[in-house]
N, C-alpha and C positions, 0 to 999 in steps of 0.2 A: 330345145334353146332358149337362153336363159335374157329375159328385157330390161333394160336401162333406162331410166327416166332423168334426162340431162335439165337443165333451167341454165340458159343459155342469155348474158349480155353481150350486146355490140354496139359500135359505132355505124350505122347503116350507111356514112357517106358514101363510102368508097367499094359498097355492094349493089350489084343490080337485083336487090331484093334478097329475099330469101330461097326463093326457089331458083332450085337448079334450074339454069339457061341453057340453051344450046351451044351457047358459044359465050355469053358474058359470066365476071365472075358475081357468084353470090355468096352468102352466108353458108348455103347448106355444102356447096360445092366445095367451099373450103375444107369447111368441117370435115367433111368424108376423105378430100383429098390425103390430110392430115392425119388422119385417123390410120388410112392404110400404109401411109411412109412409115406409119410407128408398129403397129402390131400387124403388118403385111394382109389386111381384108378388108374387104368389100364389105359396106355396112350401107343402111339407106336409112335414113333418119326422116323421121315424118312429124313436122313441127305444128303445134296448136293455131301456130296466125303465119299466112301467109304476107308478112308483110312486104309492100312497094320497096323500090330505090328508095335512099336516103333514110327510110323509116328507119330509125331505132329501137331499140330493146331494153329493157333491164330484166324481164323476166320472162322469154318467152322460154317456152316449154315445148319439152320434141323427145323421140323415145325412139331405139333403135334397138335391134336384136344378134347376139352373137351366139355362138355354138359353145364356146366354153367358156365357161363358169372364170369372172375373172375382179381381183384383188376394187373394190372404186378409189380408193386412196389414191392406188397406183395410177391407175385409169386417168382419173383429174389430174394430175401431178407429172406425169410426161406429156398428157395431150396439150394442155396449158403451156407449159414449156416449149411447145413447136407453132404454136398458134400466133398470127398477127396478132401486135399491140389491140387491134380494131373489135380484138373479138375475146370472152373469158367465157369456159366452161365455168359457173357458182357453183355446180352442185351437181351429184352423180350418184344416183341410187338402184337398188334390183328392185322392181317391181313383179309384181302379180303376171303372169303373163294374158290376161283380160286388161290393164289399163291399156289405156290410150291416148293419144294426145289429146285429138280433136272430143273426145266423147266424154259425157260427165261432167263440159262444163256449168260451174254454178255462175262463173261472173268473172269478164274480162275488164280490168283497169287501162286505158290510156291517158296520157298527159301529150297535152299542147301546148309548145312556149313559146309565146309570142313578145318578144322585147319592145319595151317600151322606147329607149334610146337603141344607139347604135354600142355591140355590146362589145367587151372585154375580147381579143384577139380567142383565147384559150377556151370560151363557152360557147362562141359563134356558130360551131359546126351543130349545135344542139338547140336551135333554138331559130323565131320567124323574125327578123325585123322589119315587119311591112313598112312601104318607103309612106305612104298616105297615115299610119298610126295617130298623128298629129292631129289630126281629121274626124278619129273617131268616139263618138260619143258611148265611154266606157258605160254607162249605163246602161245606154240604151244597147247595147252589146250582151250584156249578162242578159236583160229582159227576152233577148233574139233565141238567143239559147237556150235559154226554159223552159220555150215552145217546141221543145223536142223528145221534153220528156214524157215519157208513157209510150202506150204501144202505135206506131204510124204506118202508112206504106209511105215508105223514102226510096219511090221511084225518080222523084225528083231530083232525087240529092247521091244519086249512085250510079254507076257501072255495072249494068245486070249481066249474071252469068246464069246460065241455060241452069235449069233444072232449083235454080236456088229464088226463095221468095223472100219478095223485096222490105216484107212485112217483118220486123223488127222493133224490142221492148228497149229504151236505153232508159236505163233504173236511176239515175243522180247525173245532174250537170255542175260543176261547181268552179267557179272561181275565185281565185288569191293571188294577192301579189307576194312575189318571194324579191324583197328589197336587197338582199345581195346581190342579186343579179340582175336588178333593172327589169323585171320580167312577170309577165300576168303567165301564172301555172292554169289551164282549164281541163280539170280531171273529168272525165266521163266513163258511165261506168253499165254493164250489160253485157248479157250472155256473148253476144256475137254481132259483128257489125258487115258492114257490104263494100265492093272495094271503091274505094276516096270517101265514103259515107262521113265519117270523122273531119275529113279535110276541106269536106263541103259545109258542113254545119258550122264548122270554124270559118270557114272564106265568107259564106252568104253569110252570116251573123255579122262580120265586118264591114262588108260591103251596104248592109242595109244600114249599118251603124254609122257608116261617117258621110252620108246623102242623108242631108233634111228630107228632101222630097220622097222617101221612101221610109215606110212605117213596119211595125214589127205586123200589125195586122197584114201587109204584101208580104212578108215574107210566109206567113201561117196561109197565106193563098197560094205560094206555091208549093208548100207543103204536099196540102191538099188538091194543085193541080195533074200531079203525079204523072210530069209532064216531061221527061229528061230533059230536054231540050232548054237547058237555061241559059245566061250567057254572065251569071253572077261569078262574084270572084271563088276558085278554088285555093286551097292556103297550101303554102308552100309544102313539100315531106317532110324538113331538116327540122322544121317543129314538132314531128309525131314521134312517141315512145310507147311503147309496147312495157307498161311497168308493169301488170302480175295477172296471172290467171289460177284462179281458185277453182280446184275441184269437188263436186256433190259425193257423197262416200253412196257406193253401192247398198244392193240389198246385205249386202255379206258387212259391210261395214270397212270395205278395205282401200276405196278413194270416194 
C-alpha cells in the first residue's frame, strides 16, 4: 500500500463538519465521493482534526492509502478540478507508511476571527459579528484570554468525550487587529484541543469582557471549578479556522 499526505483548505459553512455523517454532507464524505468518481476506488481519509459544522480550515492535514502508486501532480490536478469551490487540496505527497495524521503533532494553530463592525459580504462567512461587540472592553478581553495559557483542566470549557483527558496545554494566545477587514484575529496555539474548547475560551472571554459586574478573577474561578454546566457564551463556529499543523520528527528523522 502507498500512503499519501494531503493538506486541505475548506470553507466549512455548507458542511456538517469534517467527519463522515450518516446522512449529512461533510468535508470527508465529499473528498471520498469525488475521489471514487475520478479514480474508481474507495479510500479511507483520516484527518488530524475533527472540525465541527461551520468551522473552516486553511491547513487541515489528512492521509489515505491506495494499492497503486500514483503521480501526485495528476492526483492533485484531477481531484481539485472536480471538487466544489468550497474545498481545495493544497498539496499531496507520498509519505512513509509510519506517517499518521493524528500522531506526532507538535503544535496546532487556530484562528478565531471577530468582526468589530458588520462585515463586507465577501468576508462575512469567515468571522463572527458578535451583536454586543460594541460593549466589549477589548483590553479586558485580552486579559481574559491570557488566563488560559499553560496547562489546565478544561472540563468547564469543553464537551467531554469518553477516554479523553480534559487536561490540555495552550502554548500561546495572541490578538491582533486586521485593519483591512475591520476584525480581531485571536491566534491560539497548542498540541491538541477538546471539542468546543476554543469557541468557549473566546466566548467566555467576550461575555466577561462585556459585563462590568464580572471580573477576570471570576473567569479564573470558572476554569478552576471544573464544572461543565456553565451559562457563559459559546462563540459561533463561523469565526473558527484551523490554520496549520506542525509535526515532530520521529526518531528516524522522517516527520
